[in-house]
Chimera marker file (.cmm) of the C-alpha trace (Angstrom):
<marker_set name="trace">
<marker id="1" x="2.831" y="6.623" z="-3.118" r="1" g="1" b="0" radius="0.5"/>
<marker id="2" x="5.768" y="7.611" z="-0.910" r="1" g="1" b="0" radius="0.5"/>
<marker id="3" x="8.158" y="4.736" z="-0.372" r="1" g="1" b="0" radius="0.5"/>
<marker id="4" x="8.325" y="5.695" z="3.350" r="1" g="1" b="0" radius="0.5"/>
<marker id="5" x="4.579" y="5.490" z="3.869" r="1" g="1" b="0" radius="0.5"/>
<marker id="6" x="3.446" y="2.719" z="6.258" r="1" g="1" b="0" radius="0.5"/>
<marker id="7" x="1.872" y="-0.186" z="4.449" r="1" g="1" b="0" radius="0.5"/>
<marker id="8" x="-0.147" y="-3.278" z="5.415" r="1" g="1" b="0" radius="0.5"/>
<marker id="9" x="0.648" y="-6.460" z="3.579" r="1" g="1" b="0" radius="0.5"/>
<marker id="10" x="-1.315" y="-9.702" z="3.296" r="1" g="1" b="0" radius="0.5"/>
<marker id="11" x="0.363" y="-12.923" z="2.280" r="1" g="1" b="0" radius="0.5"/>
<marker id="12" x="-1.517" y="-15.980" z="1.032" r="1" g="1" b="0" radius="0.5"/>
<marker id="13" x="0.098" y="-19.359" z="0.325" r="1" g="1" b="0" radius="0.5"/>
<marker id="14" x="-1.317" y="-20.702" z="-2.940" r="1" g="1" b="0" radius="0.5"/>
<marker id="15" x="-1.452" y="-24.394" z="-3.951" r="1" g="1" b="0" radius="0.5"/>
<marker id="16" x="-1.799" y="-25.781" z="-0.431" r="1" g="1" b="0" radius="0.5"/>
<marker id="17" x="-4.309" y="-28.548" z="-1.264" r="1" g="1" b="0" radius="0.5"/>
<marker id="18" x="-2.325" y="-29.889" z="-4.248" r="1" g="1" b="0" radius="0.5"/>
<marker id="19" x="0.919" y="-29.715" z="-2.196" r="1" g="1" b="0" radius="0.5"/>
<marker id="20" x="-0.497" y="-31.545" z="0.820" r="1" g="1" b="0" radius="0.5"/>
<marker id="21" x="-2.491" y="-34.176" z="-1.025" r="1" g="1" b="0" radius="0.5"/>
<marker id="22" x="-0.014" y="-34.965" z="-3.852" r="1" g="1" b="0" radius="0.5"/>
<marker id="23" x="0.313" y="-38.419" z="-2.256" r="1" g="1" b="0" radius="0.5"/>
<marker id="24" x="-2.047" y="-40.743" z="-0.449" r="1" g="1" b="0" radius="0.5"/>
<marker id="25" x="0.580" y="-41.707" z="2.184" r="1" g="1" b="0" radius="0.5"/>
<marker id="26" x="-0.516" y="-40.370" z="5.587" r="1" g="1" b="0" radius="0.5"/>
<marker id="27" x="3.056" y="-39.801" z="6.761" r="1" g="1" b="0" radius="0.5"/>
<marker id="28" x="3.804" y="-37.574" z="3.741" r="1" g="1" b="0" radius="0.5"/>
<marker id="29" x="0.510" y="-35.742" z="4.106" r="1" g="1" b="0" radius="0.5"/>
<marker id="30" x="1.229" y="-34.968" z="7.784" r="1" g="1" b="0" radius="0.5"/>
<marker id="31" x="4.780" y="-33.781" z="6.962" r="1" g="1" b="0" radius="0.5"/>
<marker id="32" x="3.509" y="-31.548" z="4.148" r="1" g="1" b="0" radius="0.5"/>
<marker id="33" x="0.770" y="-30.152" z="6.332" r="1" g="1" b="0" radius="0.5"/>
<marker id="34" x="3.311" y="-29.241" z="9.028" r="1" g="1" b="0" radius="0.5"/>
<marker id="35" x="5.558" y="-27.584" z="6.497" r="1" g="1" b="0" radius="0.5"/>
<marker id="36" x="2.679" y="-25.464" z="5.145" r="1" g="1" b="0" radius="0.5"/>
<marker id="37" x="1.610" y="-24.573" z="8.675" r="1" g="1" b="0" radius="0.5"/>
<marker id="38" x="4.981" y="-22.820" z="9.323" r="1" g="1" b="0" radius="0.5"/>
<marker id="39" x="6.039" y="-21.775" z="5.862" r="1" g="1" b="0" radius="0.5"/>
<marker id="40" x="5.078" y="-18.110" z="6.117" r="1" g="1" b="0" radius="0.5"/>
<marker id="41" x="6.667" y="-17.708" z="9.530" r="1" g="1" b="0" radius="0.5"/>
<marker id="42" x="9.793" y="-19.483" z="8.467" r="1" g="1" b="0" radius="0.5"/>
<marker id="43" x="9.993" y="-17.446" z="5.231" r="1" g="1" b="0" radius="0.5"/>
<marker id="44" x="9.569" y="-14.187" z="7.172" r="1" g="1" b="0" radius="0.5"/>
<marker id="45" x="12.251" y="-15.121" z="9.694" r="1" g="1" b="0" radius="0.5"/>
<marker id="46" x="14.638" y="-16.082" z="6.919" r="1" g="1" b="0" radius="0.5"/>
<marker id="47" x="13.945" y="-12.859" z="5.009" r="1" g="1" b="0" radius="0.5"/>
<marker id="48" x="14.480" y="-10.726" z="8.115" r="1" g="1" b="0" radius="0.5"/>
<marker id="49" x="17.729" y="-12.518" z="8.919" r="1" g="1" b="0" radius="0.5"/>
<marker id="50" x="19.074" y="-11.387" z="5.536" r="1" g="1" b="0" radius="0.5"/>
<marker id="51" x="18.460" y="-7.730" z="6.279" r="1" g="1" b="0" radius="0.5"/>
<marker id="52" x="19.992" y="-5.168" z="8.600" r="1" g="1" b="0" radius="0.5"/>
<marker id="53" x="16.679" y="-4.787" z="10.450" r="1" g="1" b="0" radius="0.5"/>
<marker id="54" x="16.702" y="-8.137" z="12.257" r="1" g="1" b="0" radius="0.5"/>
<marker id="55" x="16.123" y="-6.658" z="15.664" r="1" g="1" b="0" radius="0.5"/>
<marker id="56" x="13.495" y="-4.214" z="14.483" r="1" g="1" b="0" radius="0.5"/>
<marker id="57" x="10.899" y="-6.767" z="13.318" r="1" g="1" b="0" radius="0.5"/>
<marker id="58" x="8.261" y="-7.937" z="15.811" r="1" g="1" b="0" radius="0.5"/>
<marker id="59" x="7.542" y="-11.571" z="15.032" r="1" g="1" b="0" radius="0.5"/>
<marker id="60" x="5.973" y="-12.682" z="18.284" r="1" g="1" b="0" radius="0.5"/>
<marker id="61" x="2.392" y="-11.632" z="17.435" r="1" g="1" b="0" radius="0.5"/>
<marker id="62" x="0.724" y="-14.234" z="19.697" r="1" g="1" b="0" radius="0.5"/>
<marker id="63" x="2.126" y="-12.763" z="22.974" r="1" g="1" b="0" radius="0.5"/>
<marker id="64" x="1.730" y="-9.184" z="21.738" r="1" g="1" b="0" radius="0.5"/>
<marker id="65" x="-1.998" y="-9.316" z="20.901" r="1" g="1" b="0" radius="0.5"/>
<marker id="66" x="-3.586" y="-5.923" z="21.216" r="1" g="1" b="0" radius="0.5"/>
<marker id="67" x="-0.175" y="-4.357" z="21.803" r="1" g="1" b="0" radius="0.5"/>
<marker id="68" x="0.836" y="-3.181" z="18.320" r="1" g="1" b="0" radius="0.5"/>
<marker id="69" x="4.336" y="-1.769" z="18.832" r="1" g="1" b="0" radius="0.5"/>
<marker id="70" x="4.303" y="0.680" z="15.960" r="1" g="1" b="0" radius="0.5"/>
<marker id="71" x="1.045" y="2.184" z="17.149" r="1" g="1" b="0" radius="0.5"/>
<marker id="72" x="2.570" y="2.652" z="20.675" r="1" g="1" b="0" radius="0.5"/>
<marker id="73" x="5.405" y="4.617" z="19.179" r="1" g="1" b="0" radius="0.5"/>
<marker id="74" x="7.966" y="1.806" z="19.294" r="1" g="1" b="0" radius="0.5"/>
<marker id="75" x="10.442" y="2.120" z="16.457" r="1" g="1" b="0" radius="0.5"/>
<marker id="76" x="10.067" y="-1.080" z="14.317" r="1" g="1" b="0" radius="0.5"/>
<marker id="77" x="10.438" y="-1.801" z="10.609" r="1" g="1" b="0" radius="0.5"/>
<marker id="78" x="7.784" y="-4.519" z="10.473" r="1" g="1" b="0" radius="0.5"/>
<marker id="79" x="5.299" y="-6.200" z="12.772" r="1" g="1" b="0" radius="0.5"/>
<marker id="80" x="3.332" y="-9.371" z="12.394" r="1" g="1" b="0" radius="0.5"/>
<marker id="81" x="-0.295" y="-8.812" z="13.172" r="1" g="1" b="0" radius="0.5"/>
<marker id="82" x="-1.460" y="-12.370" z="12.426" r="1" g="1" b="0" radius="0.5"/>
<marker id="83" x="-0.209" y="-15.596" z="10.878" r="1" g="1" b="0" radius="0.5"/>
<marker id="84" x="-2.441" y="-18.651" z="10.409" r="1" g="1" b="0" radius="0.5"/>
<marker id="85" x="-4.222" y="-20.789" z="7.884" r="1" g="1" b="0" radius="0.5"/>
<marker id="86" x="-1.755" y="-20.061" z="5.104" r="1" g="1" b="0" radius="0.5"/>
<marker id="87" x="-2.160" y="-16.281" z="5.549" r="1" g="1" b="0" radius="0.5"/>
<marker id="88" x="-0.325" y="-13.490" z="7.258" r="1" g="1" b="0" radius="0.5"/>
<marker id="89" x="-0.966" y="-9.809" z="7.882" r="1" g="1" b="0" radius="0.5"/>
<marker id="90" x="2.162" y="-7.688" z="8.453" r="1" g="1" b="0" radius="0.5"/>
<marker id="91" x="2.482" y="-3.939" z="9.080" r="1" g="1" b="0" radius="0.5"/>
<marker id="92" x="5.584" y="-2.336" z="7.530" r="1" g="1" b="0" radius="0.5"/>
<marker id="93" x="7.099" y="1.022" z="8.226" r="1" g="1" b="0" radius="0.5"/>
<marker id="94" x="7.844" y="1.520" z="4.515" r="1" g="1" b="0" radius="0.5"/>
<marker id="95" x="6.874" y="0.179" z="1.125" r="1" g="1" b="0" radius="0.5"/>
<marker id="96" x="10.605" y="-0.319" z="0.277" r="1" g="1" b="0" radius="0.5"/>
<marker id="97" x="11.147" y="-2.611" z="3.274" r="1" g="1" b="0" radius="0.5"/>
<marker id="98" x="7.919" y="-4.476" z="2.490" r="1" g="1" b="0" radius="0.5"/>
<marker id="99" x="9.061" y="-5.110" z="-1.087" r="1" g="1" b="0" radius="0.5"/>
<marker id="100" x="12.459" y="-6.409" z="0.052" r="1" g="1" b="0" radius="0.5"/>
<marker id="101" x="10.978" y="-8.804" z="2.604" r="1" g="1" b="0" radius="0.5"/>
<marker id="102" x="8.225" y="-9.911" z="0.238" r="1" g="1" b="0" radius="0.5"/>
<marker id="103" x="10.698" y="-10.829" z="-2.520" r="1" g="1" b="0" radius="0.5"/>
<marker id="104" x="12.814" y="-12.780" z="-0.062" r="1" g="1" b="0" radius="0.5"/>
<marker id="105" x="9.797" y="-14.589" z="1.379" r="1" g="1" b="0" radius="0.5"/>
<marker id="106" x="8.499" y="-15.580" z="-2.075" r="1" g="1" b="0" radius="0.5"/>
<marker id="107" x="11.927" y="-16.990" z="-2.989" r="1" g="1" b="0" radius="0.5"/>
<marker id="108" x="12.128" y="-18.948" z="0.336" r="1" g="1" b="0" radius="0.5"/>
<marker id="109" x="8.659" y="-20.514" z="-0.249" r="1" g="1" b="0" radius="0.5"/>
<marker id="110" x="9.564" y="-21.577" z="-3.751" r="1" g="1" b="0" radius="0.5"/>
<marker id="111" x="12.966" y="-22.919" z="-2.797" r="1" g="1" b="0" radius="0.5"/>
<marker id="112" x="11.592" y="-24.938" z="0.188" r="1" g="1" b="0" radius="0.5"/>
<marker id="113" x="8.419" y="-26.348" z="-1.328" r="1" g="1" b="0" radius="0.5"/>
<marker id="114" x="8.995" y="-26.249" z="-5.108" r="1" g="1" b="0" radius="0.5"/>
<marker id="115" x="5.298" y="-25.924" z="-5.819" r="1" g="1" b="0" radius="0.5"/>
<marker id="116" x="3.715" y="-23.453" z="-3.377" r="1" g="1" b="0" radius="0.5"/>
<marker id="117" x="3.409" y="-19.826" z="-4.329" r="1" g="1" b="0" radius="0.5"/>
<marker id="118" x="3.131" y="-16.722" z="-2.175" r="1" g="1" b="0" radius="0.5"/>
<marker id="119" x="0.540" y="-14.149" z="-3.257" r="1" g="1" b="0" radius="0.5"/>
<marker id="120" x="1.090" y="-10.665" z="-1.791" r="1" g="1" b="0" radius="0.5"/>
<marker id="121" x="-1.291" y="-7.759" z="-1.503" r="1" g="1" b="0" radius="0.5"/>
<marker id="122" x="-0.122" y="-4.353" z="-0.172" r="1" g="1" b="0" radius="0.5"/>
<marker id="123" x="-2.058" y="-1.219" z="0.643" r="1" g="1" b="0" radius="0.5"/>
<marker id="124" x="-1.176" y="2.050" z="2.232" r="1" g="1" b="0" radius="0.5"/>
<marker id="125" x="-2.096" y="2.063" z="5.939" r="1" g="1" b="0" radius="0.5"/>
<marker id="126" x="-4.682" y="4.544" z="7.183" r="1" g="1" b="0" radius="0.5"/>
<marker id="127" x="-5.916" y="5.252" z="10.705" r="1" g="1" b="0" radius="0.5"/>
<marker id="128" x="-8.989" y="3.051" z="10.049" r="1" g="1" b="0" radius="0.5"/>
<marker id="129" x="-7.920" y="-0.545" z="10.536" r="1" g="1" b="0" radius="0.5"/>
<marker id="130" x="-11.357" y="-1.984" z="9.641" r="1" g="1" b="0" radius="0.5"/>
<marker id="131" x="-11.356" y="-0.205" z="6.263" r="1" g="1" b="0" radius="0.5"/>
<marker id="132" x="-7.699" y="-1.159" z="5.713" r="1" g="1" b="0" radius="0.5"/>
<marker id="133" x="-8.598" y="-4.827" z="6.390" r="1" g="1" b="0" radius="0.5"/>
<marker id="134" x="-11.468" y="-4.661" z="3.874" r="1" g="1" b="0" radius="0.5"/>
<marker id="135" x="-9.300" y="-2.912" z="1.245" r="1" g="1" b="0" radius="0.5"/>
<marker id="136" x="-6.442" y="-5.434" z="1.731" r="1" g="1" b="0" radius="0.5"/>
<marker id="137" x="-8.731" y="-8.383" z="1.295" r="1" g="1" b="0" radius="0.5"/>
<marker id="138" x="-10.237" y="-6.782" z="-1.792" r="1" g="1" b="0" radius="0.5"/>
<marker id="139" x="-6.745" y="-6.275" z="-3.225" r="1" g="1" b="0" radius="0.5"/>
<marker id="140" x="-5.807" y="-9.925" z="-2.479" r="1" g="1" b="0" radius="0.5"/>
<marker id="141" x="-9.002" y="-11.046" z="-4.239" r="1" g="1" b="0" radius="0.5"/>
<marker id="142" x="-8.056" y="-8.949" z="-7.227" r="1" g="1" b="0" radius="0.5"/>
<marker id="143" x="-4.499" y="-10.375" z="-7.299" r="1" g="1" b="0" radius="0.5"/>
<marker id="144" x="-5.609" y="-13.992" z="-7.046" r="1" g="1" b="0" radius="0.5"/>
<link id1="1" id2="2" r="1" g="1" b="0" radius="0.2"/>
<link id1="2" id2="3" r="1" g="1" b="0" radius="0.2"/>
<link id1="3" id2="4" r="1" g="1" b="0" radius="0.2"/>
<link id1="4" id2="5" r="1" g="1" b="0" radius="0.2"/>
<link id1="5" id2="6" r="1" g="1" b="0" radius="0.2"/>
<link id1="6" id2="7" r="1" g="1" b="0" radius="0.2"/>
<link id1="7" id2="8" r="1" g="1" b="0" radius="0.2"/>
<link id1="8" id2="9" r="1" g="1" b="0" radius="0.2"/>
<link id1="9" id2="10" r="1" g="1" b="0" radius="0.2"/>
<link id1="10" id2="11" r="1" g="1" b="0" radius="0.2"/>
<link id1="11" id2="12" r="1" g="1" b="0" radius="0.2"/>
<link id1="12" id2="13" r="1" g="1" b="0" radius="0.2"/>
<link id1="13" id2="14" r="1" g="1" b="0" radius="0.2"/>
<link id1="14" id2="15" r="1" g="1" b="0" radius="0.2"/>
<link id1="15" id2="16" r="1" g="1" b="0" radius="0.2"/>
<link id1="16" id2="17" r="1" g="1" b="0" radius="0.2"/>
<link id1="17" id2="18" r="1" g="1" b="0" radius="0.2"/>
<link id1="18" id2="19" r="1" g="1" b="0" radius="0.2"/>
<link id1="19" id2="20" r="1" g="1" b="0" radius="0.2"/>
<link id1="20" id2="21" r="1" g="1" b="0" radius="0.2"/>
<link id1="21" id2="22" r="1" g="1" b="0" radius="0.2"/>
<link id1="22" id2="23" r="1" g="1" b="0" radius="0.2"/>
<link id1="23" id2="24" r="1" g="1" b="0" radius="0.2"/>
<link id1="24" id2="25" r="1" g="1" b="0" radius="0.2"/>
<link id1="25" id2="26" r="1" g="1" b="0" radius="0.2"/>
<link id1="26" id2="27" r="1" g="1" b="0" radius="0.2"/>
<link id1="27" id2="28" r="1" g="1" b="0" radius="0.2"/>
<link id1="28" id2="29" r="1" g="1" b="0" radius="0.2"/>
<link id1="29" id2="30" r="1" g="1" b="0" radius="0.2"/>
<link id1="30" id2="31" r="1" g="1" b="0" radius="0.2"/>
<link id1="31" id2="32" r="1" g="1" b="0" radius="0.2"/>
<link id1="32" id2="33" r="1" g="1" b="0" radius="0.2"/>
<link id1="33" id2="34" r="1" g="1" b="0" radius="0.2"/>
<link id1="34" id2="35" r="1" g="1" b="0" radius="0.2"/>
<link id1="35" id2="36" r="1" g="1" b="0" radius="0.2"/>
<link id1="36" id2="37" r="1" g="1" b="0" radius="0.2"/>
<link id1="37" id2="38" r="1" g="1" b="0" radius="0.2"/>
<link id1="38" id2="39" r="1" g="1" b="0" radius="0.2"/>
<link id1="39" id2="40" r="1" g="1" b="0" radius="0.2"/>
<link id1="40" id2="41" r="1" g="1" b="0" radius="0.2"/>
<link id1="41" id2="42" r="1" g="1" b="0" radius="0.2"/>
<link id1="42" id2="43" r="1" g="1" b="0" radius="0.2"/>
<link id1="43" id2="44" r="1" g="1" b="0" radius="0.2"/>
<link id1="44" id2="45" r="1" g="1" b="0" radius="0.2"/>
<link id1="45" id2="46" r="1" g="1" b="0" radius="0.2"/>
<link id1="46" id2="47" r="1" g="1" b="0" radius="0.2"/>
<link id1="47" id2="48" r="1" g="1" b="0" radius="0.2"/>
<link id1="48" id2="49" r="1" g="1" b="0" radius="0.2"/>
<link id1="49" id2="50" r="1" g="1" b="0" radius="0.2"/>
<link id1="50" id2="51" r="1" g="1" b="0" radius="0.2"/>
<link id1="51" id2="52" r="1" g="1" b="0" radius="0.2"/>
<link id1="52" id2="53" r="1" g="1" b="0" radius="0.2"/>
<link id1="53" id2="54" r="1" g="1" b="0" radius="0.2"/>
<link id1="54" id2="55" r="1" g="1" b="0" radius="0.2"/>
<link id1="55" id2="56" r="1" g="1" b="0" radius="0.2"/>
<link id1="56" id2="57" r="1" g="1" b="0" radius="0.2"/>
<link id1="57" id2="58" r="1" g="1" b="0" radius="0.2"/>
<link id1="58" id2="59" r="1" g="1" b="0" radius="0.2"/>
<link id1="59" id2="60" r="1" g="1" b="0" radius="0.2"/>
<link id1="60" id2="61" r="1" g="1" b="0" radius="0.2"/>
<link id1="61" id2="62" r="1" g="1" b="0" radius="0.2"/>
<link id1="62" id2="63" r="1" g="1" b="0" radius="0.2"/>
<link id1="63" id2="64" r="1" g="1" b="0" radius="0.2"/>
<link id1="64" id2="65" r="1" g="1" b="0" radius="0.2"/>
<link id1="65" id2="66" r="1" g="1" b="0" radius="0.2"/>
<link id1="66" id2="67" r="1" g="1" b="0" radius="0.2"/>
<link id1="67" id2="68" r="1" g="1" b="0" radius="0.2"/>
<link id1="68" id2="69" r="1" g="1" b="0" radius="0.2"/>
<link id1="69" id2="70" r="1" g="1" b="0" radius="0.2"/>
<link id1="70" id2="71" r="1" g="1" b="0" radius="0.2"/>
<link id1="71" id2="72" r="1" g="1" b="0" radius="0.2"/>
<link id1="72" id2="73" r="1" g="1" b="0" radius="0.2"/>
<link id1="73" id2="74" r="1" g="1" b="0" radius="0.2"/>
<link id1="74" id2="75" r="1" g="1" b="0" radius="0.2"/>
<link id1="75" id2="76" r="1" g="1" b="0" radius="0.2"/>
<link id1="76" id2="77" r="1" g="1" b="0" radius="0.2"/>
<link id1="77" id2="78" r="1" g="1" b="0" radius="0.2"/>
<link id1="78" id2="79" r="1" g="1" b="0" radius="0.2"/>
<link id1="79" id2="80" r="1" g="1" b="0" radius="0.2"/>
<link id1="80" id2="81" r="1" g="1" b="0" radius="0.2"/>
<link id1="81" id2="82" r="1" g="1" b="0" radius="0.2"/>
<link id1="82" id2="83" r="1" g="1" b="0" radius="0.2"/>
<link id1="83" id2="84" r="1" g="1" b="0" radius="0.2"/>
<link id1="84" id2="85" r="1" g="1" b="0" radius="0.2"/>
<link id1="85" id2="86" r="1" g="1" b="0" radius="0.2"/>
<link id1="86" id2="87" r="1" g="1" b="0" radius="0.2"/>
<link id1="87" id2="88" r="1" g="1" b="0" radius="0.2"/>
<link id1="88" id2="89" r="1" g="1" b="0" radius="0.2"/>
<link id1="89" id2="90" r="1" g="1" b="0" radius="0.2"/>
<link id1="90" id2="91" r="1" g="1" b="0" radius="0.2"/>
<link id1="91" id2="92" r="1" g="1" b="0" radius="0.2"/>
<link id1="92" id2="93" r="1" g="1" b="0" radius="0.2"/>
<link id1="93" id2="94" r="1" g="1" b="0" radius="0.2"/>
<link id1="94" id2="95" r="1" g="1" b="0" radius="0.2"/>
<link id1="95" id2="96" r="1" g="1" b="0" radius="0.2"/>
<link id1="96" id2="97" r="1" g="1" b="0" radius="0.2"/>
<link id1="97" id2="98" r="1" g="1" b="0" radius="0.2"/>
<link id1="98" id2="99" r="1" g="1" b="0" radius="0.2"/>
<link id1="99" id2="100" r="1" g="1" b="0" radius="0.2"/>
<link id1="100" id2="101" r="1" g="1" b="0" radius="0.2"/>
<link id1="101" id2="102" r="1" g="1" b="0" radius="0.2"/>
<link id1="102" id2="103" r="1" g="1" b="0" radius="0.2"/>
<link id1="103" id2="104" r="1" g="1" b="0" radius="0.2"/>
<link id1="104" id2="105" r="1" g="1" b="0" radius="0.2"/>
<link id1="105" id2="106" r="1" g="1" b="0" radius="0.2"/>
<link id1="106" id2="107" r="1" g="1" b="0" radius="0.2"/>
<link id1="107" id2="108" r="1" g="1" b="0" radius="0.2"/>
<link id1="108" id2="109" r="1" g="1" b="0" radius="0.2"/>
<link id1="109" id2="110" r="1" g="1" b="0" radius="0.2"/>
<link id1="110" id2="111" r="1" g="1" b="0" radius="0.2"/>
<link id1="111" id2="112" r="1" g="1" b="0" radius="0.2"/>
<link id1="112" id2="113" r="1" g="1" b="0" radius="0.2"/>
<link id1="113" id2="114" r="1" g="1" b="0" radius="0.2"/>
<link id1="114" id2="115" r="1" g="1" b="0" radius="0.2"/>
<link id1="115" id2="116" r="1" g="1" b="0" radius="0.2"/>
<link id1="116" id2="117" r="1" g="1" b="0" radius="0.2"/>
<link id1="117" id2="118" r="1" g="1" b="0" radius="0.2"/>
<link id1="118" id2="119" r="1" g="1" b="0" radius="0.2"/>
<link id1="119" id2="120" r="1" g="1" b="0" radius="0.2"/>
<link id1="120" id2="121" r="1" g="1" b="0" radius="0.2"/>
<link id1="121" id2="122" r="1" g="1" b="0" radius="0.2"/>
<link id1="122" id2="123" r="1" g="1" b="0" radius="0.2"/>
<link id1="123" id2="124" r="1" g="1" b="0" radius="0.2"/>
<link id1="124" id2="125" r="1" g="1" b="0" radius="0.2"/>
<link id1="125" id2="126" r="1" g="1" b="0" radius="0.2"/>
<link id1="126" id2="127" r="1" g="1" b="0" radius="0.2"/>
<link id1="127" id2="128" r="1" g="1" b="0" radius="0.2"/>
<link id1="128" id2="129" r="1" g="1" b="0" radius="0.2"/>
<link id1="129" id2="130" r="1" g="1" b="0" radius="0.2"/>
<link id1="130" id2="131" r="1" g="1" b="0" radius="0.2"/>
<link id1="131" id2="132" r="1" g="1" b="0" radius="0.2"/>
<link id1="132" id2="133" r="1" g="1" b="0" radius="0.2"/>
<link id1="133" id2="134" r="1" g="1" b="0" radius="0.2"/>
<link id1="134" id2="135" r="1" g="1" b="0" radius="0.2"/>
<link id1="135" id2="136" r="1" g="1" b="0" radius="0.2"/>
<link id1="136" id2="137" r="1" g="1" b="0" radius="0.2"/>
<link id1="137" id2="138" r="1" g="1" b="0" radius="0.2"/>
<link id1="138" id2="139" r="1" g="1" b="0" radius="0.2"/>
<link id1="139" id2="140" r="1" g="1" b="0" radius="0.2"/>
<link id1="140" id2="141" r="1" g="1" b="0" radius="0.2"/>
<link id1="141" id2="142" r="1" g="1" b="0" radius="0.2"/>
<link id1="142" id2="143" r="1" g="1" b="0" radius="0.2"/>
<link id1="143" id2="144" r="1" g="1" b="0" radius="0.2"/>
</marker_set>
């Protein structure tokens, strides 16, 4: 596969239940739950801040719904399609950039939670998003 081929990546935070419920103190559970809720987004922001492509990553997926920049011809290196429930879907311009960001994100999650893990599945993007979504989820199932 060409390193410059657009890829679609799925991230899945592993170990959430054990992490959140490692204590029976409500205050600790709420704090852990809030951390998990934002861990992927925080990891992505941190990873992007460490690269030269900071301004070429579209993170604000909630206000851009239905307006995928890279499909409109806007020059971006990565674009968040969805983040929620311990998962994220991100479209990357190249496999190389995806690998760099993914490594940095995994390190961030480990360093900030000490027990959560970030599973990553990556497929080559096609023009059929529905098939890509199915393939990506199948790849994540295989990886888990």
